[in-house]
N, C-alpha and C positions, 0 to 999 in steps of 0.2 A: 438208168445214167446216173453220177451224182457232175455236176457240171467243175469245173478245174474255180479253187478259189479265188487266183486270180484276175481269171476271165474275167470274176462276177467283178472285179473289181476296176477291171479294167472296161466294163458295157456298162456299167452304171457313169463311170467320172466320165466319157462319152456320150453316154447321155444328155448330163449336164452342160455337155460344149454345145449338142447342136443346139438344143435350148436355144445357151441363151449368144450362137450364131444367128438365130432364126431370129430372135422379139432383140438381144440386144437389150434389156432393163440393167443387170442388173448390174450388170461392166461400167455401163453408161450410165446408168447415178453414180456409184462408186469415184467415178472417174473426177465426175464432175462437183462432187464435193470433196474429192481432192486438191481440184486442180483450186475453189470458187475461198477451200479453207489458206495454201500456202499464197493466193494472190491477199489475201488477206494480211496476214503473218508479216508478209514480203513491207507491205504499203503502210500497215501499223505500227512496227521496227525500223525506226531509222538507229541501227547499227553503224559501229566502224567495221574496216574489215576481218580484227582479229575477234570480237564479236561473235561473228559473222559464222565465222568457222566453230565459236562453240554453243550457236545455239542448234547450226539447222543440223545439228543429231539430232537433238530433240524432237523441231519443229514436225521432220520428218518419222519418226515412229506416233508423234501422237496424230497426224494427219490418218496416217498406216492405219491410227488401228480403229478410228473411228469408221474410220471408211470402209474396213473391209467391216470391220459389229453390223454397218448400213446392208454389207450386200452381204453376214451371215442369218440373219433376219427374213429380205426376202427368198434368200434360198431354203427354208429349211419351211418359213412363211408358204410355201409355192407349193412345198408337195404336200403338207396336209391342207390346203386350201380346196386342192385339185382330187383329193381324198390317197393316192398313187403313197404315200405311205407306209399307207396302214397295207394297202394289198405287194411293197417292198416288205417288211416284215413281215409278213407270210407268205411268201415266193419262203419253198424250202433248199435255203441258200446261207450260211453262216450268217449271224447278226454283223461280230464284225467285217465281212467283207462287205458288209455295207458300208460302214463309215470310215474306211477307205474311201471306197470311192466314192462319198459326198466329199469327204476332209483334203482328197486329188484336185476333183475340179475346184473345191472354193478355194486352195492354196498356188492355182494355177492361175484365178480370179483375183488373187490379192495379190499373185510374185507382179500381175502387171501391172498395179495400181504404183507397184512400188515404184518400175524403173522410171512411170511416164514419174513419179513421184524430186526420181534422180534428175531426170530432164530439164526437171520444171526447177527444184533447187538451185540448180546449176546456172539457168540463167539468171533469177529473179535475185539468189543471193549472189550472183560474182561468184561463187566460188566452185569448183572443180567435184564433182563426186563418183566420174565416171575413171576412178578404182577399182579395180579388180579384185582386194580385199572385201572391201564397203560389195561389192556386190553376194560377193561368201555371206559377209554376213546381215544382210537383206533375204538372204534364199535359209537362211535358219531364223532368220524371224518369223517370217509370213508361216515359213511349216512351223513354228509352236505354235501359232497366232493361229491357223487353217483348223492348225491339230484341240485343239486348246477349244478355238472358238464352236469347230464345230458338235463338241460334245457334249459342250454347255448347248446350243444352242437348241441339240436334240432335250434336254432337260425340259427348254421353257416353251420350247415347240406347240402344247399343249394349253398353255394357263391363256387366260383371257386378258389380260392387261402383257401380252410376250414380248409387243415392242419396246418395252417400258422395263421388264424384267430383263431382257437377254445383256443388256449396258448392263445394269447395278449385281449381279451375278456375272460378269468373264469376264472385265477389267481384274477386281482387284484376284483373281488364278491368275491373271497375265502380265501382271508383276514383276516376276523371277524374268520373263520373254524379254517387257517392254524393256528392263530396268538393261540390262545386256546386253543387248542391242541395241541401246542408247547409247553406255558408256564406251563402247567398239566404235559404233559409229566417228563418236567425237573422237575421238585417241587416234580414228585415223584418219580425221579428215583436217585435226591439226595435229600429225601426223608427230606425232611421237611414236618411243622407241615402241620395241617390239614384245617387251616384257608390259608396257603399260595396254597392250592389247589382248597379246594373245589367250589369260587370261580369261574375258571375256567372251570370248570367242567359246573356248573349251565348253565355259558356264555356257554358253545357251545350246551346246550344240548335246551336252548333256541332258539341262534342261526339254529337250524337246526330244529327246530319246526314253524318259521317265513320263514323259504326258504318253507320245506313241506306247505305249507298253500302257498305262493304265488302259487307254481309250482299250484294247484288248478285249481288257480281262471286264470296263466294267459299259460297254456303251448294251451287252445285253441285258441288264440291270438296269439297266436307265430307260431301255426305251417300254418296259415290261410294266415300269412306275407309270 
């Protein structure tokens, strides 16, 4: 009897969550990196209130991107080093289900870092980021990051210099997500009109949809290589 598609997705995502709850290695390192980065930006940039509002969106997403890349590298590398990646690929289930399971786990970890960043940036830059619309941007941006990152990390996990190769491959592909999320975040934080940030959110949602669809068709060929 074939295991239902979404049960495979949920089981793999839950496996990653349980492993992280027991070990607390990946999220801890991501959050520590993010916290240190934000404090460095806060102490290094002496900005007035207007400049802080305009720059905090960029600082938010640059930090999420680099902290998330650190987590992605550890996530897939751990599967490869333990030999569980080969076992998962040999399982009689759809390869795309394996991708979405890993992606959901990475998404949860990245969103956790994103909301930590909201708190830290609010405190250190004295800019209110507890805005529901901004939370939507964070969710969509983290979804695009987790989708793209999991796909690219699957390509680089077998490389000898995978820690160096992953950011080189990922960041150029991630530019549409980062630019859209940053522009939307800045427009929301600076309280611009709806027509100034809504197109960026729509573009971000479209990019997420394209990456999710591409992953469904490409993941099987990527892991075969």
